[in-house]
mmCIF file of the N, C-alpha and C atoms, coordinates in Angstrom:
data_MODEL
# 
_entry.id   MODEL 
# 
loop_
_atom_site.group_PDB 
_atom_site.id 
_atom_site.type_symbol 
_atom_site.label_atom_id 
_atom_site.label_alt_id 
_atom_site.label_comp_id 
_atom_site.label_asym_id 
_atom_site.label_entity_id 
_atom_site.label_seq_id 
_atom_site.pdbx_PDB_ins_code 
_atom_site.Cartn_x 
_atom_site.Cartn_y 
_atom_site.Cartn_z 
_atom_site.occupancy 
_atom_site.B_iso_or_equiv 
_atom_site.pdbx_formal_charge 
_atom_site.auth_seq_id 
_atom_site.auth_comp_id 
_atom_site.auth_asym_id 
_atom_site.auth_atom_id 
_atom_site.pdbx_PDB_model_num 
ATOM 1   N N  . MET A 1 1  ? -2.592  -18.339 -3.374  1.00 0.00 ? 1  MET A N  1 
ATOM 2   C CA . MET A 1 1  ? -3.328  -17.195 -3.643  1.00 0.00 ? 1  MET A CA 1 
ATOM 3   C C  . MET A 1 1  ? -3.532  -16.033 -2.502  1.00 0.00 ? 1  MET A C  1 
ATOM 4   N N  . GLU A 1 2  ? -3.368  -15.066 -2.868  1.00 0.00 ? 2  GLU A N  1 
ATOM 5   C CA . GLU A 1 2  ? -3.409  -14.041 -1.635  1.00 0.00 ? 2  GLU A CA 1 
ATOM 6   C C  . GLU A 1 2  ? -4.802  -13.206 -1.496  1.00 0.00 ? 2  GLU A C  1 
ATOM 7   N N  . SER A 1 3  ? -5.229  -12.839 -0.656  1.00 0.00 ? 3  SER A N  1 
ATOM 8   C CA . SER A 1 3  ? -6.427  -12.167 -0.870  1.00 0.00 ? 3  SER A CA 1 
ATOM 9   C C  . SER A 1 3  ? -6.457  -10.879 -1.154  1.00 0.00 ? 3  SER A C  1 
ATOM 10  N N  . ARG A 1 4  ? -7.281  -10.261 -1.785  1.00 0.00 ? 4  ARG A N  1 
ATOM 11  C CA . ARG A 1 4  ? -7.169  -8.665  -2.050  1.00 0.00 ? 4  ARG A CA 1 
ATOM 12  C C  . ARG A 1 4  ? -6.434  -7.681  -0.724  1.00 0.00 ? 4  ARG A C  1 
ATOM 13  N N  . THR A 1 5  ? -7.335  -8.094  0.489   1.00 0.00 ? 5  THR A N  1 
ATOM 14  C CA . THR A 1 5  ? -7.009  -7.230  1.719   1.00 0.00 ? 5  THR A CA 1 
ATOM 15  C C  . THR A 1 5  ? -5.755  -7.418  2.070   1.00 0.00 ? 5  THR A C  1 
ATOM 16  N N  . HIS A 1 6  ? -5.403  -8.572  2.091   1.00 0.00 ? 6  HIS A N  1 
ATOM 17  C CA . HIS A 1 6  ? -4.097  -9.035  2.618   1.00 0.00 ? 6  HIS A CA 1 
ATOM 18  C C  . HIS A 1 6  ? -2.906  -8.119  1.689   1.00 0.00 ? 6  HIS A C  1 
ATOM 19  N N  . VAL A 1 7  ? -3.046  -8.138  0.423   1.00 0.00 ? 7  VAL A N  1 
ATOM 20  C CA . VAL A 1 7  ? -2.028  -7.584  -0.366  1.00 0.00 ? 7  VAL A CA 1 
ATOM 21  C C  . VAL A 1 7  ? -2.235  -6.119  0.015   1.00 0.00 ? 7  VAL A C  1 
ATOM 22  N N  . ALA A 1 8  ? -3.446  -5.624  0.071   1.00 0.00 ? 8  ALA A N  1 
ATOM 23  C CA . ALA A 1 8  ? -3.258  -3.939  0.624   1.00 0.00 ? 8  ALA A CA 1 
ATOM 24  C C  . ALA A 1 8  ? -2.915  -3.623  1.565   1.00 0.00 ? 8  ALA A C  1 
ATOM 25  N N  . HIS A 1 9  ? -3.128  -4.402  2.718   1.00 0.00 ? 9  HIS A N  1 
ATOM 26  C CA . HIS A 1 9  ? -2.714  -4.375  4.184   1.00 0.00 ? 9  HIS A CA 1 
ATOM 27  C C  . HIS A 1 9  ? -1.165  -4.263  4.121   1.00 0.00 ? 9  HIS A C  1 
ATOM 28  N N  . TYR A 1 10 ? -0.264  -5.328  3.261   1.00 0.00 ? 10 TYR A N  1 
ATOM 29  C CA . TYR A 1 10 ? 1.042   -5.412  3.260   1.00 0.00 ? 10 TYR A CA 1 
ATOM 30  C C  . TYR A 1 10 ? 1.371   -4.013  2.566   1.00 0.00 ? 10 TYR A C  1 
ATOM 31  N N  . ALA A 1 11 ? 0.895   -3.688  1.589   1.00 0.00 ? 11 ALA A N  1 
ATOM 32  C CA . ALA A 1 11 ? 1.229   -2.903  0.431   1.00 0.00 ? 11 ALA A CA 1 
ATOM 33  C C  . ALA A 1 11 ? 1.259   -1.342  1.344   1.00 0.00 ? 11 ALA A C  1 
ATOM 34  N N  . ALA A 1 12 ? 0.251   -1.168  2.177   1.00 0.00 ? 12 ALA A N  1 
ATOM 35  C CA . ALA A 1 12 ? 0.087   -0.147  3.009   1.00 0.00 ? 12 ALA A CA 1 
ATOM 36  C C  . ALA A 1 12 ? 1.241   0.264   3.917   1.00 0.00 ? 12 ALA A C  1 
ATOM 37  N N  . THR A 1 13 ? 1.315   -1.341  4.623   1.00 0.00 ? 13 THR A N  1 
ATOM 38  C CA . THR A 1 13 ? 2.233   -0.923  6.010   1.00 0.00 ? 13 THR A CA 1 
ATOM 39  C C  . THR A 1 13 ? 3.770   -0.638  5.333   1.00 0.00 ? 13 THR A C  1 
ATOM 40  N N  . MET A 1 14 ? 3.989   -1.364  4.079   1.00 0.00 ? 14 MET A N  1 
ATOM 41  C CA . MET A 1 14 ? 5.299   -1.161  3.775   1.00 0.00 ? 14 MET A CA 1 
ATOM 42  C C  . MET A 1 14 ? 5.809   0.465   2.960   1.00 0.00 ? 14 MET A C  1 
ATOM 43  N N  . ALA A 1 15 ? 4.573   0.660   2.294   1.00 0.00 ? 15 ALA A N  1 
ATOM 44  C CA . ALA A 1 15 ? 4.634   2.282   1.826   1.00 0.00 ? 15 ALA A CA 1 
ATOM 45  C C  . ALA A 1 15 ? 4.857   3.067   3.055   1.00 0.00 ? 15 ALA A C  1 
ATOM 46  N N  . ARG A 1 16 ? 4.267   2.862   4.121   1.00 0.00 ? 16 ARG A N  1 
ATOM 47  C CA . ARG A 1 16 ? 4.312   4.041   5.228   1.00 0.00 ? 16 ARG A CA 1 
ATOM 48  C C  . ARG A 1 16 ? 5.856   4.027   5.519   1.00 0.00 ? 16 ARG A C  1 
ATOM 49  N N  . GLU A 1 17 ? 6.256   2.702   5.853   1.00 0.00 ? 17 GLU A N  1 
ATOM 50  C CA . GLU A 1 17 ? 7.732   2.584   6.715   1.00 0.00 ? 17 GLU A CA 1 
ATOM 51  C C  . GLU A 1 17 ? 8.528   3.289   5.557   1.00 0.00 ? 17 GLU A C  1 
ATOM 52  N N  . LEU A 1 18 ? 8.536   2.608   4.380   1.00 0.00 ? 18 LEU A N  1 
ATOM 53  C CA . LEU A 1 18 ? 9.466   3.491   3.153   1.00 0.00 ? 18 LEU A CA 1 
ATOM 54  C C  . LEU A 1 18 ? 9.310   4.906   3.429   1.00 0.00 ? 18 LEU A C  1 
ATOM 55  N N  . CYS A 1 19 ? 8.090   5.686   3.427   1.00 0.00 ? 19 CYS A N  1 
ATOM 56  C CA . CYS A 1 19 ? 7.672   7.067   3.494   1.00 0.00 ? 19 CYS A CA 1 
ATOM 57  C C  . CYS A 1 19 ? 8.448   7.551   4.830   1.00 0.00 ? 19 CYS A C  1 
ATOM 58  N N  . ARG A 1 20 ? 8.362   6.682   5.937   1.00 0.00 ? 20 ARG A N  1 
ATOM 59  C CA . ARG A 1 20 ? 9.114   7.133   7.008   1.00 0.00 ? 20 ARG A CA 1 
ATOM 60  C C  . ARG A 1 20 ? 10.382  7.627   6.818   1.00 0.00 ? 20 ARG A C  1 
ATOM 61  N N  . MET A 1 21 ? 11.331  6.398   6.274   1.00 0.00 ? 21 MET A N  1 
ATOM 62  C CA . MET A 1 21 ? 12.579  6.168   5.672   1.00 0.00 ? 21 MET A CA 1 
ATOM 63  C C  . MET A 1 21 ? 12.975  7.247   5.072   1.00 0.00 ? 21 MET A C  1 
ATOM 64  N N  . CYS A 1 22 ? 11.994  7.662   4.018   1.00 0.00 ? 22 CYS A N  1 
ATOM 65  C CA . CYS A 1 22 ? 12.535  8.628   3.055   1.00 0.00 ? 22 CYS A CA 1 
ATOM 66  C C  . CYS A 1 22 ? 12.501  10.125  3.529   1.00 0.00 ? 22 CYS A C  1 
ATOM 67  N N  . ARG A 1 23 ? 11.695  10.635  4.493   1.00 0.00 ? 23 ARG A N  1 
ATOM 68  C CA . ARG A 1 23 ? 11.478  11.495  5.161   1.00 0.00 ? 23 ARG A CA 1 
ATOM 69  C C  . ARG A 1 23 ? 12.634  11.781  6.199   1.00 0.00 ? 23 ARG A C  1 
ATOM 70  N N  . LYS A 1 24 ? 13.279  11.013  6.393   1.00 0.00 ? 24 LYS A N  1 
ATOM 71  C CA . LYS A 1 24 ? 14.191  10.921  7.648   1.00 0.00 ? 24 LYS A CA 1 
ATOM 72  C C  . LYS A 1 24 ? 15.430  11.387  7.138   1.00 0.00 ? 24 LYS A C  1 
ATOM 73  N N  . VAL A 1 25 ? 15.649  11.182  5.654   1.00 0.00 ? 25 VAL A N  1 
ATOM 74  C CA . VAL A 1 25 ? 16.880  11.518  4.798   1.00 0.00 ? 25 VAL A CA 1 
ATOM 75  C C  . VAL A 1 25 ? 16.507  12.542  3.910   1.00 0.00 ? 25 VAL A C  1 
ATOM 76  N N  . GLU A 1 26 ? 15.206  12.915  3.944   1.00 0.00 ? 26 GLU A N  1 
ATOM 77  C CA . GLU A 1 26 ? 14.907  14.084  3.205   1.00 0.00 ? 26 GLU A CA 1 
ATOM 78  C C  . GLU A 1 26 ? 14.935  14.022  1.573   1.00 0.00 ? 26 GLU A C  1 
ATOM 79  N N  . LEU A 1 27 ? 14.088  12.864  1.304   1.00 0.00 ? 27 LEU A N  1 
ATOM 80  C CA . LEU A 1 27 ? 13.800  12.272  -0.115  1.00 0.00 ? 27 LEU A CA 1 
ATOM 81  C C  . LEU A 1 27 ? 11.911  12.800  0.008   1.00 0.00 ? 27 LEU A C  1 
ATOM 82  N N  . ASP A 1 28 ? 12.076  13.987  -0.096  1.00 0.00 ? 28 ASP A N  1 
ATOM 83  C CA . ASP A 1 28 ? 10.601  14.539  0.086   1.00 0.00 ? 28 ASP A CA 1 
ATOM 84  C C  . ASP A 1 28 ? 9.709   13.844  -0.841  1.00 0.00 ? 28 ASP A C  1 
ATOM 85  N N  . ASP A 1 29 ? 10.069  14.051  -2.253  1.00 0.00 ? 29 ASP A N  1 
ATOM 86  C CA . ASP A 1 29 ? 8.920   13.893  -3.272  1.00 0.00 ? 29 ASP A CA 1 
ATOM 87  C C  . ASP A 1 29 ? 8.760   12.643  -3.371  1.00 0.00 ? 29 ASP A C  1 
ATOM 88  N N  . LEU A 1 30 ? 9.605   11.466  -3.138  1.00 0.00 ? 30 LEU A N  1 
ATOM 89  C CA . LEU A 1 30 ? 9.583   9.907   -3.100  1.00 0.00 ? 30 LEU A CA 1 
ATOM 90  C C  . LEU A 1 30 ? 8.674   9.647   -1.803  1.00 0.00 ? 30 LEU A C  1 
ATOM 91  N N  . ALA A 1 31 ? 9.031   10.333  -0.789  1.00 0.00 ? 31 ALA A N  1 
ATOM 92  C CA . ALA A 1 31 ? 8.133   10.283  0.346   1.00 0.00 ? 31 ALA A CA 1 
ATOM 93  C C  . ALA A 1 31 ? 6.505   10.743  0.151   1.00 0.00 ? 31 ALA A C  1 
ATOM 94  N N  . TYR A 1 32 ? 6.326   11.535  -0.685  1.00 0.00 ? 32 TYR A N  1 
ATOM 95  C CA . TYR A 1 32 ? 5.029   12.032  -1.051  1.00 0.00 ? 32 TYR A CA 1 
ATOM 96  C C  . TYR A 1 32 ? 4.398   10.912  -1.914  1.00 0.00 ? 32 TYR A C  1 
ATOM 97  N N  . LEU A 1 33 ? 4.845   10.198  -2.966  1.00 0.00 ? 33 LEU A N  1 
ATOM 98  C CA . LEU A 1 33 ? 4.545   9.556   -3.367  1.00 0.00 ? 33 LEU A CA 1 
ATOM 99  C C  . LEU A 1 33 ? 4.285   8.024   -2.737  1.00 0.00 ? 33 LEU A C  1 
ATOM 100 N N  . LEU A 1 34 ? 4.936   7.781   -1.519  1.00 0.00 ? 34 LEU A N  1 
ATOM 101 C CA . LEU A 1 34 ? 4.794   6.951   -0.942  1.00 0.00 ? 34 LEU A CA 1 
ATOM 102 C C  . LEU A 1 34 ? 3.418   6.892   0.013   1.00 0.00 ? 34 LEU A C  1 
ATOM 103 N N  . GLU A 1 35 ? 3.344   7.930   0.087   1.00 0.00 ? 35 GLU A N  1 
ATOM 104 C CA . GLU A 1 35 ? 2.230   8.553   1.032   1.00 0.00 ? 35 GLU A CA 1 
ATOM 105 C C  . GLU A 1 35 ? 0.760   8.203   0.354   1.00 0.00 ? 35 GLU A C  1 
ATOM 106 N N  . VAL A 1 36 ? 0.954   8.695   -0.842  1.00 0.00 ? 36 VAL A N  1 
ATOM 107 C CA . VAL A 1 36 ? -0.292  8.456   -1.958  1.00 0.00 ? 36 VAL A CA 1 
ATOM 108 C C  . VAL A 1 36 ? -0.545  6.832   -1.862  1.00 0.00 ? 36 VAL A C  1 
ATOM 109 N N  . ALA A 1 37 ? 0.803   6.207   -2.402  1.00 0.00 ? 37 ALA A N  1 
ATOM 110 C CA . ALA A 1 37 ? 0.476   4.766   -2.371  1.00 0.00 ? 37 ALA A CA 1 
ATOM 111 C C  . ALA A 1 37 ? -0.126  4.045   -1.302  1.00 0.00 ? 37 ALA A C  1 
ATOM 112 N N  . ALA A 1 38 ? 0.325   4.318   0.080   1.00 0.00 ? 38 ALA A N  1 
ATOM 113 C CA . ALA A 1 38 ? -0.014  4.214   0.996   1.00 0.00 ? 38 ALA A CA 1 
ATOM 114 C C  . ALA A 1 38 ? -1.810  4.557   1.359   1.00 0.00 ? 38 ALA A C  1 
ATOM 115 N N  . ALA A 1 39 ? -2.012  5.643   1.098   1.00 0.00 ? 39 ALA A N  1 
ATOM 116 C CA . ALA A 1 39 ? -3.304  6.066   1.051   1.00 0.00 ? 39 ALA A CA 1 
ATOM 117 C C  . ALA A 1 39 ? -4.550  5.425   0.197   1.00 0.00 ? 39 ALA A C  1 
ATOM 118 N N  . GLU A 1 40 ? -3.913  4.825   -0.998  1.00 0.00 ? 40 GLU A N  1 
ATOM 119 C CA . GLU A 1 40 ? -4.685  4.133   -2.055  1.00 0.00 ? 40 GLU A CA 1 
ATOM 120 C C  . GLU A 1 40 ? -4.669  2.716   -1.519  1.00 0.00 ? 40 GLU A C  1 
ATOM 121 N N  . ALA A 1 41 ? -3.672  1.969   -0.896  1.00 0.00 ? 41 ALA A N  1 
ATOM 122 C CA . ALA A 1 41 ? -3.774  0.519   -0.345  1.00 0.00 ? 41 ALA A CA 1 
ATOM 123 C C  . ALA A 1 41 ? -4.871  0.675   0.805   1.00 0.00 ? 41 ALA A C  1 
ATOM 124 N N  . THR A 1 42 ? -4.657  1.675   1.733   1.00 0.00 ? 42 THR A N  1 
ATOM 125 C CA . THR A 1 42 ? -5.917  1.818   2.607   1.00 0.00 ? 42 THR A CA 1 
ATOM 126 C C  . THR A 1 42 ? -7.116  1.789   2.177   1.00 0.00 ? 42 THR A C  1 
ATOM 127 N N  . LYS A 1 43 ? -7.588  2.641   1.014   1.00 0.00 ? 43 LYS A N  1 
ATOM 128 C CA . LYS A 1 43 ? -8.824  2.459   0.170   1.00 0.00 ? 43 LYS A CA 1 
ATOM 129 C C  . LYS A 1 43 ? -9.350  1.318   0.122   1.00 0.00 ? 43 LYS A C  1 
ATOM 130 N N  . VAL A 1 44 ? -8.322  0.552   -0.884  1.00 0.00 ? 44 VAL A N  1 
ATOM 131 C CA . VAL A 1 44 ? -8.510  -0.933  -1.118  1.00 0.00 ? 44 VAL A CA 1 
ATOM 132 C C  . VAL A 1 44 ? -8.942  -1.450  -0.055  1.00 0.00 ? 44 VAL A C  1 
ATOM 133 N N  . LYS A 1 45 ? -8.307  -1.581  1.076   1.00 0.00 ? 45 LYS A N  1 
ATOM 134 C CA . LYS A 1 45 ? -8.643  -2.297  2.168   1.00 0.00 ? 45 LYS A CA 1 
ATOM 135 C C  . LYS A 1 45 ? -9.830  -1.953  2.716   1.00 0.00 ? 45 LYS A C  1 
ATOM 136 N N  . GLN A 1 46 ? -10.390 -0.736  2.710   1.00 0.00 ? 46 GLN A N  1 
ATOM 137 C CA . GLN A 1 46 ? -11.631 -0.294  3.464   1.00 0.00 ? 46 GLN A CA 1 
ATOM 138 C C  . GLN A 1 46 ? -12.898 -0.693  2.447   1.00 0.00 ? 46 GLN A C  1 
ATOM 139 N N  . ARG A 1 47 ? -12.678 -1.122  1.407   1.00 0.00 ? 47 ARG A N  1 
ATOM 140 C CA . ARG A 1 47 ? -13.705 -1.395  0.387   1.00 0.00 ? 47 ARG A CA 1 
ATOM 141 C C  . ARG A 1 47 ? -14.348 -2.616  0.933   1.00 0.00 ? 47 ARG A C  1 
ATOM 142 N N  . ASN A 1 48 ? -15.908 -2.417  0.914   1.00 0.00 ? 48 ASN A N  1 
ATOM 143 C CA . ASN A 1 48 ? -16.691 -3.573  1.109   1.00 0.00 ? 48 ASN A CA 1 
ATOM 144 C C  . ASN A 1 48 ? -17.330 -4.528  0.111   1.00 0.00 ? 48 ASN A C  1 
ATOM 145 N N  . GLY A 1 49 ? -16.117 -5.396  -0.714  1.00 0.00 ? 49 GLY A N  1 
ATOM 146 C CA . GLY A 1 49 ? -16.497 -6.596  -1.448  1.00 0.00 ? 49 GLY A CA 1 
ATOM 147 C C  . GLY A 1 49 ? -16.827 -5.736  -2.910  1.00 0.00 ? 49 GLY A C  1 
ATOM 148 N N  . SER A 1 50 ? -16.339 -4.459  -3.324  1.00 0.00 ? 50 SER A N  1 
ATOM 149 C CA . SER A 1 50 ? -16.518 -3.818  -4.577  1.00 0.00 ? 50 SER A CA 1 
ATOM 150 C C  . SER A 1 50 ? -15.616 -4.799  -5.462  1.00 0.00 ? 50 SER A C  1 
ATOM 151 N N  . ALA A 1 51 ? -14.745 -5.352  -5.212  1.00 0.00 ? 51 ALA A N  1 
ATOM 152 C CA . ALA A 1 51 ? -13.833 -6.223  -6.068  1.00 0.00 ? 51 ALA A CA 1 
ATOM 153 C C  . ALA A 1 51 ? -13.727 -7.385  -5.900  1.00 0.00 ? 51 ALA A C  1 
ATOM 154 N N  . PRO A 1 52 ? -13.650 -8.294  -6.412  1.00 0.00 ? 52 PRO A N  1 
ATOM 155 C CA . PRO A 1 52 ? -13.052 -9.861  -6.042  1.00 0.00 ? 52 PRO A CA 1 
ATOM 156 C C  . PRO A 1 52 ? -12.240 -9.885  -4.917  1.00 0.00 ? 52 PRO A C  1 
ATOM 157 N N  . ASP A 1 53 ? -12.061 -11.059 -3.959  1.00 0.00 ? 53 ASP A N  1 
ATOM 158 C CA . ASP A 1 53 ? -11.266 -10.724 -3.060  1.00 0.00 ? 53 ASP A CA 1 
ATOM 159 C C  . ASP A 1 53 ? -9.993  -11.143 -3.078  1.00 0.00 ? 53 ASP A C  1 
ATOM 160 N N  . ALA A 1 54 ? -9.853  -12.251 -4.264  1.00 0.00 ? 54 ALA A N  1 
ATOM 161 C CA . ALA A 1 54 ? -8.611  -13.140 -4.154  1.00 0.00 ? 54 ALA A CA 1 
ATOM 162 C C  . ALA A 1 54 ? -7.851  -12.500 -5.719  1.00 0.00 ? 54 ALA A C  1 
ATOM 163 N N  . VAL A 1 55 ? -6.691  -12.528 -5.511  1.00 0.00 ? 55 VAL A N  1 
ATOM 164 C CA . VAL A 1 55 ? -5.819  -12.212 -6.727  1.00 0.00 ? 55 VAL A CA 1 
ATOM 165 C C  . VAL A 1 55 ? -4.720  -13.311 -6.821  1.00 0.00 ? 55 VAL A C  1 
ATOM 166 N N  . GLN A 1 56 ? -4.236  -13.448 -8.082  1.00 0.00 ? 56 GLN A N  1 
ATOM 167 C CA . GLN A 1 56 ? -2.967  -14.282 -8.041  1.00 0.00 ? 56 GLN A CA 1 
ATOM 168 C C  . GLN A 1 56 ? -1.636  -13.701 -8.363  1.00 0.00 ? 56 GLN A C  1 
ATOM 169 N N  . LEU A 1 57 ? -0.876  -13.690 -7.346  1.00 0.00 ? 57 LEU A N  1 
ATOM 170 C CA . LEU A 1 57 ? 0.287   -12.863 -7.645  1.00 0.00 ? 57 LEU A CA 1 
ATOM 171 C C  . LEU A 1 57 ? 1.384   -13.681 -8.142  1.00 0.00 ? 57 LEU A C  1 
ATOM 172 N N  . SER A 1 58 ? 2.186   -13.333 -8.971  1.00 0.00 ? 58 SER A N  1 
ATOM 173 C CA . SER A 1 58 ? 3.378   -14.061 -9.824  1.00 0.00 ? 58 SER A CA 1 
ATOM 174 C C  . SER A 1 58 ? 4.569   -12.954 -9.641  1.00 0.00 ? 58 SER A C  1 
ATOM 175 N N  . ALA A 1 59 ? 5.609   -13.690 -9.902  1.00 0.00 ? 59 ALA A N  1 
ATOM 176 C CA . ALA A 1 59 ? 6.827   -12.781 -10.163 1.00 0.00 ? 59 ALA A CA 1 
ATOM 177 C C  . ALA A 1 59 ? 7.369   -12.702 -11.558 1.00 0.00 ? 59 ALA A C  1 
# 
């Protein structure tokens, strides 16, 4: 089981890295969407217990 904070941190990190790569090759629309995703994940990371901390990840 992963914590909500850990998942949000990972998602924000990956989205920012993908955004950087997209900007580099001028995929600006995709980069913008990734920026929004990173911002949303950062908001989740910063909440103070407004939602349950644990989530179950499954493939």
